[in-house]
C-alpha positions as CSV (number, residue, x, y, z in Angstrom):
1,P,-19.1,-4.6,-32.7
2,A,-20.6,-7.5,-34.1
3,S,-18.9,-8.8,-37.3
4,G,-20.0,-11.1,-39.8
5,K,-20.7,-10.8,-43.5
6,S,-24.3,-10.4,-43.4
7,S,-24.6,-8.5,-40.3
8,V,-24.8,-4.7,-39.7
9,I,-22.3,-3.3,-37.5
10,R,-22.8,-0.8,-34.9
11,C,-19.8,1.4,-34.4
12,R,-18.6,5.1,-33.7
13,A,-18.1,7.7,-36.4
14,A,-17.6,11.4,-36.7
15,V,-20.9,12.8,-38.4
16,A,-21.0,16.2,-40.0
17,W,-24.7,17.0,-39.8
18,A,-24.6,20.3,-41.7
19,A,-22.1,22.8,-42.9
20,G,-20.5,25.1,-40.4
21,K,-21.2,22.5,-37.5
22,P,-18.5,20.7,-35.6
23,L,-18.4,16.9,-36.0
24,S,-20.6,14.9,-33.7
25,V,-19.3,11.7,-32.5
26,E,-22.3,9.1,-33.0
27,E,-23.2,5.6,-32.9
28,V,-23.8,4.6,-36.4
29,E,-25.1,1.3,-38.3
30,V,-22.7,0.1,-41.2
31,A,-24.5,-2.3,-43.5
32,P,-22.7,-5.2,-44.9
33,P,-20.7,-5.2,-48.3
34,K,-23.1,-5.6,-51.4
35,A,-21.7,-7.2,-54.5
36,Q,-18.3,-5.8,-55.7
37,E,-18.0,-3.9,-52.3
38,V,-15.4,-4.1,-49.2
39,R,-16.4,-3.4,-45.7
40,V,-13.2,-2.1,-43.9
41,K,-12.4,-1.7,-40.1
42,I,-10.5,1.6,-40.1
43,V,-7.7,1.6,-37.8
44,A,-6.2,5.2,-38.2
45,S,-7.1,8.3,-40.2
46,G,-5.4,11.5,-41.0
47,I,-7.1,14.9,-41.0
48,C,-6.6,16.6,-44.4
49,R,-7.6,20.2,-45.2
50,T,-10.0,18.8,-47.6
51,D,-12.0,17.6,-44.7
52,D,-12.1,20.9,-43.3
53,H,-13.4,22.1,-46.8
54,V,-16.2,19.7,-46.3
55,L,-16.9,21.2,-42.7
56,G,-17.0,24.5,-44.0
57,G,-19.3,23.7,-47.1
58,Y,-16.6,24.7,-49.4
59,F,-16.1,21.0,-51.1
60,P,-18.1,20.7,-54.2
61,N,-21.3,18.7,-54.5
62,I,-21.4,17.2,-51.1
63,E,-24.5,16.4,-49.3
64,F,-25.1,16.4,-45.7
65,P,-25.3,14.6,-43.0
66,V,-22.1,13.0,-44.2
67,I,-19.2,11.1,-42.4
68,P,-15.8,13.0,-43.8
69,G,-12.3,11.3,-43.9
70,H,-10.3,10.0,-46.8
71,E,-6.8,9.6,-45.4
72,G,-7.1,6.1,-43.8
73,A,-5.8,2.4,-43.3
74,G,-7.5,-0.5,-42.0
75,I,-8.2,-4.0,-42.1
76,V,-10.7,-5.9,-44.5
77,E,-13.7,-7.1,-42.1
78,S,-15.9,-8.6,-44.8
79,V,-16.3,-8.6,-48.9
80,G,-19.4,-8.7,-51.0
81,E,-20.0,-11.3,-53.8
82,G,-17.5,-10.9,-56.7
83,V,-14.6,-9.4,-54.7
84,T,-11.5,-11.0,-55.6
85,S,-8.7,-8.5,-55.2
86,V,-8.9,-8.7,-51.2
87,K,-10.0,-10.9,-48.7
88,P,-11.0,-10.3,-44.8
89,G,-7.9,-9.8,-42.7
90,D,-6.0,-8.0,-45.5
91,K,-4.6,-4.5,-44.6
92,V,-5.6,-1.9,-47.1
93,I,-5.8,1.8,-47.8
94,P,-9.0,3.4,-48.9
95,L,-8.8,5.2,-52.1
96,C,-10.3,8.7,-52.2
97,L,-9.4,8.9,-56.1
98,P,-10.5,5.2,-57.4
99,Q,-9.1,3.4,-60.1
100,C,-11.7,1.4,-61.8
101,G,-9.2,0.2,-64.5
102,E,-12.0,0.2,-67.4
103,C,-12.5,3.9,-68.2
104,C,-10.5,5.8,-70.9
105,F,-8.4,7.6,-68.2
106,C,-7.6,4.6,-66.2
107,L,-6.5,3.0,-69.6
108,N,-4.5,5.8,-70.5
109,P,-0.9,5.5,-69.2
110,D,-0.6,9.3,-69.0
111,S,-3.6,9.8,-66.7
112,N,-4.4,8.9,-63.1
113,Y,-7.8,10.4,-63.1
114,C,-10.8,8.0,-62.8
115,I,-14.3,8.6,-64.6
116,K,-15.6,7.1,-61.3
117,S,-14.2,9.9,-59.0
118,H,-16.2,12.5,-57.4
119,F,-15.3,15.2,-60.0
120,S,-17.1,13.4,-62.7
121,E,-20.0,11.7,-60.6
122,S,-20.8,12.2,-57.0
123,Q,-19.5,9.6,-54.4
124,N,-22.0,10.7,-51.9
125,L,-23.6,7.5,-52.2
126,M,-22.4,4.1,-53.5
127,P,-22.5,3.2,-56.9
128,D,-26.3,1.7,-56.6
129,K,-27.3,5.2,-55.4
130,T,-27.8,4.0,-51.7
131,S,-25.9,4.5,-48.3
132,R,-24.3,2.0,-46.2
133,F,-24.4,4.3,-43.3
134,T,-27.5,5.2,-41.0
135,C,-27.7,7.1,-37.6
136,K,-30.6,8.0,-35.5
137,G,-33.0,6.5,-38.3
138,K,-31.4,8.8,-41.0
139,Q,-29.3,8.1,-44.1
140,I,-25.9,9.3,-43.7
141,H,-23.9,10.1,-47.0
142,H,-20.6,8.8,-47.9
143,F,-17.6,11.0,-48.7
144,L,-15.3,10.1,-51.7
145,W,-16.5,6.3,-50.8
146,T,-14.0,6.4,-48.2
147,S,-15.6,8.1,-44.8
148,T,-12.4,7.2,-42.6
149,F,-13.9,8.9,-39.9
150,A,-16.0,5.8,-39.1
151,E,-14.8,2.7,-37.2
152,Y,-16.1,0.7,-39.9
153,T,-16.8,1.8,-43.7
154,V,-17.8,0.4,-47.1
155,M,-16.6,1.2,-50.4
156,P,-16.4,-0.2,-54.0
157,E,-13.4,-2.7,-54.8
158,Y,-11.8,-0.3,-57.1
159,A,-11.4,2.1,-54.4
160,V,-9.4,-0.2,-52.1
161,A,-5.7,-1.1,-52.4
162,K,-4.2,-4.1,-50.7
163,I,-1.0,-3.3,-48.8
164,D,1.9,-5.2,-47.3
165,A,0.6,-7.1,-44.0
166,A,3.9,-5.5,-42.3
167,A,2.7,-2.1,-42.7
168,P,2.1,0.0,-39.7
169,L,-1.5,1.1,-40.1
170,D,-1.1,4.4,-38.2
171,K,1.7,5.6,-40.1
172,V,0.8,4.5,-43.7
173,C,-2.5,6.1,-43.5
174,L,-0.7,9.1,-44.6
175,L,-0.2,7.5,-48.0
176,G,-4.0,7.5,-48.7
177,C,-3.7,11.3,-49.5
178,G,-1.4,13.8,-48.4
179,F,2.0,12.3,-48.8
180,P,1.4,10.8,-52.3
181,T,-0.3,14.3,-53.3
182,G,2.6,16.5,-52.5
183,Y,5.5,13.9,-53.2
184,G,3.9,13.2,-56.4
185,A,3.3,16.7,-57.7
186,A,7.0,17.0,-57.7
187,I,8.0,13.4,-58.9
188,N,5.4,12.7,-61.3
189,T,3.6,15.9,-62.3
190,A,6.7,18.3,-62.4
191,K,9.0,15.8,-62.9
192,V,11.7,18.0,-61.1
193,K,15.1,17.9,-62.6
194,P,18.3,17.6,-60.7
195,G,20.1,20.9,-59.9
196,S,16.8,22.8,-60.4
197,T,15.2,25.4,-58.1
198,C,12.1,24.9,-56.9
199,A,9.5,27.3,-54.7
200,V,6.9,25.6,-52.4
201,F,3.9,27.7,-51.4
202,G,2.3,26.2,-48.0
203,L,4.0,24.0,-45.7
204,G,1.1,21.7,-44.5
205,G,1.4,18.0,-44.8
206,V,1.2,18.4,-48.6
207,G,3.6,21.2,-49.0
208,L,6.0,19.6,-46.8
209,S,5.5,16.4,-48.9
210,V,6.2,18.5,-52.1
211,V,9.6,19.4,-50.5
212,M,10.6,16.1,-50.0
213,G,9.4,15.2,-53.3
214,C,11.7,18.2,-54.6
215,K,14.8,16.8,-52.6
216,A,14.3,13.1,-53.6
217,A,14.3,14.4,-57.3
218,G,17.9,16.3,-56.8
219,A,16.7,19.9,-56.6
220,S,19.6,22.1,-55.6
221,R,17.7,24.9,-53.9
222,I,14.1,24.5,-52.3
223,I,12.5,27.7,-51.3
224,A,9.7,26.9,-48.7
225,I,7.1,29.9,-48.1
226,D,4.7,30.4,-45.5
227,I,3.2,33.1,-43.3
228,N,3.8,30.5,-40.2
229,K,7.3,30.6,-39.2
230,D,6.7,27.6,-36.9
231,K,7.0,25.6,-39.9
232,F,10.1,26.3,-41.3
233,A,12.1,23.9,-38.9
234,K,10.3,20.9,-40.3
235,A,10.8,22.3,-43.8
236,K,14.5,22.4,-43.4
237,E,14.6,19.0,-41.8
238,L,12.8,17.6,-44.7
239,G,15.1,19.3,-47.5
240,A,14.2,22.9,-47.7
241,T,17.2,25.1,-48.3
242,D,15.6,28.5,-47.6
243,C,12.4,29.5,-45.8
244,V,10.5,32.8,-47.0
245,N,7.9,34.6,-44.7
246,P,5.7,37.0,-47.2
247,K,4.9,38.8,-44.0
248,D,8.6,40.0,-43.7
249,F,8.6,42.0,-46.9
250,T,6.5,44.9,-48.3
251,K,7.2,43.7,-52.1
252,P,4.9,40.9,-53.5
253,I,6.5,37.4,-52.9
254,H,7.3,36.7,-56.6
255,E,9.6,39.7,-56.8
256,V,11.4,38.4,-53.7
257,L,11.8,35.0,-55.3
258,M,13.1,36.8,-58.5
259,E,15.9,38.5,-56.3
260,M,16.7,35.5,-54.5
261,T,17.3,33.5,-57.7
262,G,18.2,36.0,-60.5
263,L,15.6,34.8,-62.9
264,G,13.1,33.0,-60.6
265,V,12.5,29.4,-59.6
266,D,12.3,26.5,-62.3
267,Y,9.5,24.9,-60.6
268,S,6.7,26.3,-58.4
269,F,4.1,24.5,-56.4
270,E,0.8,26.1,-54.9
271,A,-0.1,23.9,-51.8
272,I,-2.5,26.0,-50.1
273,G,-5.6,26.4,-52.4
274,H,-5.6,30.0,-52.5
275,K,-6.5,31.8,-55.9
276,D,-4.4,34.8,-55.1
277,T,-1.5,32.6,-54.4
278,L,-1.9,30.7,-57.6
279,V,-1.3,33.7,-59.5
280,R,1.7,34.8,-57.6
281,D,2.9,31.1,-58.1
282,L,2.7,31.6,-61.9
283,L,4.6,35.0,-61.7
284,A,7.5,33.2,-59.9
285,H,9.5,32.7,-62.9
286,H,9.6,33.9,-66.8
287,R,9.5,29.9,-68.0
288,C,8.3,28.5,-64.8
289,L,6.2,24.9,-64.7
290,C,3.6,25.8,-61.8
291,V,1.7,23.1,-60.3
292,M,-1.6,23.5,-58.6
293,V,-1.7,21.2,-55.7
294,G,-3.8,23.0,-53.2
295,E,-7.6,22.6,-53.5
296,L,-9.5,25.8,-54.0
297,A,-12.9,26.5,-52.5
298,S,-15.9,25.1,-54.6
299,G,-16.9,27.9,-57.1
300,S,-13.7,30.0,-57.0
301,V,-12.8,31.7,-60.2
302,V,-9.0,32.6,-60.8
303,S,-8.2,35.9,-63.1
304,F,-4.6,36.3,-64.4
305,D,-3.1,37.9,-67.8
306,P,-2.9,35.2,-70.4
307,M,0.5,36.7,-71.7
308,L,2.2,34.9,-68.7
309,L,1.5,31.6,-70.6
310,L,2.2,33.0,-73.8
311,C,5.6,34.0,-72.3
312,G,6.5,30.3,-71.8
313,R,5.1,29.4,-68.5
314,T,3.4,26.2,-68.0
315,W,0.4,25.9,-65.5
316,R,-0.5,22.3,-64.6
317,G,-2.8,20.7,-61.9
318,S,-2.0,17.6,-60.0
319,V,-4.7,15.2,-58.3
320,L,-3.3,12.9,-55.7
321,G,0.4,13.5,-57.3
322,G,-0.5,11.8,-60.6
323,W,-0.3,8.4,-58.9
324,K,-2.7,5.5,-60.5
325,T,-3.9,4.7,-57.1
326,R,-4.5,0.9,-56.8
327,D,-1.2,0.4,-58.9
328,S,1.0,3.1,-57.1
329,I,-0.1,3.4,-53.3
330,P,1.0,-0.4,-52.4
331,K,4.3,0.3,-54.1
332,L,4.6,3.3,-52.0
333,V,3.9,1.4,-48.9
334,S,6.6,-0.9,-50.0
335,S,8.9,2.0,-50.5
336,Y,8.2,3.1,-47.1
337,L,8.8,-0.2,-45.3
338,E,12.3,-0.4,-47.4
339,K,12.9,3.2,-45.4
340,K,13.2,4.8,-49.1
341,L,10.3,7.4,-47.8
342,N,9.7,9.0,-44.4
343,P,6.2,10.5,-43.9
344,D,6.4,9.7,-40.3
345,L,8.0,13.3,-39.7
346,L,4.5,14.7,-40.9
347,I,2.8,13.4,-37.8
348,T,2.4,15.7,-35.0
349,H,-0.5,14.5,-32.9
350,T,-2.3,11.4,-32.3
351,L,-5.8,11.6,-31.0
352,P,-8.8,9.3,-30.6
353,I,-11.7,9.5,-32.5
354,A,-13.7,11.1,-29.5
355,E,-11.4,14.2,-29.9
356,V,-11.8,14.6,-33.8
357,N,-12.8,18.2,-33.4
358,K,-9.7,19.0,-31.4
359,G,-7.7,17.6,-34.4
360,F,-9.5,20.1,-36.6
361,E,-8.6,23.1,-34.0
362,L,-4.9,22.1,-34.3
363,L,-5.2,22.1,-38.1
364,R,-6.9,25.4,-38.2
365,A,-4.2,26.9,-35.7
366,G,-1.5,25.9,-37.9
367,K,-0.2,23.3,-35.3
368,R,0.0,20.5,-37.6
């Protein structure tokens, strides 16, 4: 593709033209970055369940056509006027949760939310309400300002984190979402204590990262729960002490956990995104800290007995593991390079962009 600060780049991207349709790999035009924007050559991108929610039409406030993808890593190609934190040639991770550094949440040391995030104001277009993507003469929407299913993408400067030049981009792309979301849910949100007992519902990439976080925090018992028994070997390799398939029991899973542990677990994590599992998660202990990590479909409503909370349980949500992204993601990359973290074990397949739909087939079949 052509390069240069003032030029349009033509490259491939996986476009979702409508909800419920497979992705279509197309040639797209990527406009140059405007002031305070960065254009990045994406080298690698993970496939996250959130992207599948986009394709199914379950993610809130998305507009089609759109280029999904939010778990990527790449190299800065060009920068717009006023950009100071990165320069062409820098390795970066796009941030699906921005850190503007100026809003009341960013200035609060106890919060990692940002008012610029999609849940406060749509990230379907750039902040100036225009798109940098076109295809076949049509405007294509951004996804969370990342759109890592494109070979080149443009995002605001505060949605990009510069990382160590030694980082292998095909590995650290997982640090854009899945790994820090699960690992941080245990380390930052729950603050799991040494010697405690944890239950993890769902053993996809995020759930397995929760397992790693619980182990790193010193949990003495980590109960991994999934209806796909093929996930159990990897869960045990990463630190799970017990693996439970709810299909093996006629009684509710929270009763199984009570019997296994006496009084239940100390910490419980829902990493699936099912409302029924959330309530079972809440029932897993009389004084349990329950952390919602999985993303429910847009419009979901959860019903539960409020007495469960009155009796001492705590229910918390965790977005991207509680990390302040621009501050923390580079540090996680450094920890990875120092071999303090090993998310490599989460990688099951490597595919070219032309086979992106095969990646989603593997995801839906529980093969990754």
